[in-house]
N, C-alpha and C positions, 0 to 999 in steps of 0.2 A: 230600437236601433240601436244594433253594436255596429258600430263603426270596424274592422280590423285589416292591421296592414301584413304583407308578405317581405319578408329577406331571402330566398334563398339562392346559389348562382348557379346552380341547374334550370332549363328554362321547362322542362315535363314537367317536372313538380311545380314550379309556381302555379302552370297551367294548367294540373289538376285541383290544385288547394283553390284557383278559384272557381273552376268550376262547383265544388264545392258549398263554398259561399256563394255563388252566388246565387246556389238552387235554395238557401234558407231564406225563408220569409223575415227575419228577423239580424239578418247579418249582412254586414254592407260591404264593398270593397273599397279603400281609397285609396287603395295604391301597392306596388311593389320597388323591391331594390334590389339588385343580384349581387349586393358585397351591404358589410358594416358600413360604410361609410355614406354611401347611395342609403341606405334606412335612417338610418339618423337623421341626414337631410328630410328624407320624406317624415318622420315623424313630428321634425317642427313645423312643418307645412301642415300636417294634415291633422293633427290631435288624434289617432284614433284609440281607439281602447283596451285593444289588444294588437298584439305586434305578434307571429307568428317566425319565429326564427330560427335557422338553423345553425346550428353549432360550428359545423367545420366549411368555409368558404374564404374566396384568397384575401388576403390582403389583411381587413379587422376581419378579425372572427367575432362568431358569435359571441365568446364570454366577453372582449374586449370590446366589444359593440355592447353590451348588456353591463359593464362598469360605464361607458361613458351615460346609459341611459341614468343610472343609479344615479350618479352627480349633477347632473343638468334638474334643475328646479324647474323648468318649463315642461320636463317630459315624465314626471313623478307618481302625476295618476297611470302613465301608460302601462299594462299588462304584460309581462312577457310570459310568451307559453316558447322552451326551446324543441322543434321540430326535428328529427335523427334519425336515422338508420342504426345508430351507435348504443346499446344500448349498455355502457359505457360508466359502470360509480363513479368514476372520478370525474367524467364528462357529466351527469349530474351533481352531485358534489359542489363541484367549481359555478355549474348553473344558478342553483339557486342561491349559492355564496355570494355571489353576483349582482343576483336580486331576480333571479327568473319566476315567477309564480307559477309554471310548471312543467312536464316533463313527459313530452308524449312520442312513440314512435312512429315515425310517416308509412310506414305499412297498417298500421292500425283502419278498423273502417272506418267507413264520410262519419256514420250515425256520434264516433266515438270523439274524432275531431272536432266537429261541431260541437257534444256534448263539452269536451274540452273546453271553447273557446266561452261558452257562457258558464262556464263554470268559478274558472280563472274571472269572467269583468264583475262578476260577484261577490270577486274579493278571498275565493277562498284556494287551498293549494291545492293542485293539482298531480300527486303524486300515490303509482298502489301501495299500498299497506308493504307486500312485497321486494321492490325497488325501496323504498326507505328503510327498511330492516338491512339489506345489504349498504349501504349508504353509509347507515351507525353507526354498523359495523367495519369498513370499513375509516369510518370516520375513529373512533374508538380503540384502529389498531394504527392511526399516528398517533394519537393520545399519549399510548404505553408510551411508543418512542420518544416521545419529548419535544413533538411538533404541534404538537394546535397547541392552538388560540387562546391564549386567555380570554376566561369570562366574568362579563359586568353583568350586573344587573339580577345576577338571581337572588340577593340576598334582600333586593323589593321585592318583592314575591310572596304568596302564602302558601302556604303550604297545599292549599285547591289550585290554585295557579298554578304552580310547577305541575300539582299531576298532571290540570288542562292542557299545557305545552307540552308533556310528554305522551298523552295523548293525541292532540294533535300531530306529532309527531308517527305515525303508528300511521299517519293521512286516510284517519276516520274522517267523517265532517262533522259539523257539530251533532246530527237527530241518530247518525250512531254512535258515539261516545257517549247519547243520552240515554241510550237503550243499554248499552251496556251496563250505563251507573245507576241504572233506575231514575235515573233526573230528569227532571224538564227538557224543551229544546230548549229555554230561556235561558234557564239557569246555567249551563253547559255555555252560551252563546254571552252574559255574563263577563261570568270569568273567563273566559276568550279575549271578548278583548278588553279589559281592564290588566290582562298581561299584555297584549303588544299593543296599551300606550304606555305602562312600565318598562319595559323594552325599547320601545320607539322602535317599532315593528310598524312597516306601514303594510303587511299580508302574511297571510299565516302560513307562505312560504317560511320568511324570517321566521319568525317562532319556531319551525323545523330549521333551519339550519342553527339558533339559540341549544337549542334541545342536544343537538350533537356538541354542540362543543359544552354543553355545562352536564352531558351523560344523564339528562335526563331518558328514567326509564316509569314503565307504567308496573303500579306493584302485581306481585303476583306470583 
């Protein structure tokens, strides 16, 4: 059973997400919050597996909430999916940089939202390849302007591990990467896992952020 919490300032949105979660046999709703501060209190009381978080809320917004979650040792196992009406690259990157495990639009089909919860609960990153490419492109422009953050840890990776991190940043799963490279899924998983350990990444979304910062791209 995957335990899920909701944080959104719109009651009608929470109701829709509540109905979605309650109709799925493997999902359990543990509570709701209308702002970031209430969401943090809810997380500390219930310790859910996944938080569905609106990025734009009054008071403490989604990004500030994500940063608070990332710095709280007691919440390190909570995975966060940003659920928003705004498909804006800046929100995607800020969310990932602050610790989100995925990003999905509110108007997506109910089965896609349920799938998103399962994917992120399993430790995968949830970003469509098209959105990922735009975000990487935006961050590349920032680097060209000289405002990108310094990259640490790149020298710790083997060439194969760097390649795998670049593939992860395309939004593909281990299985999809394995098919592209004609490798076994276990081989891909091993390289990705080693990269995560070396980079102290808590999930695949953090590998996406690293790839953006390091300018890693797949060969071709």
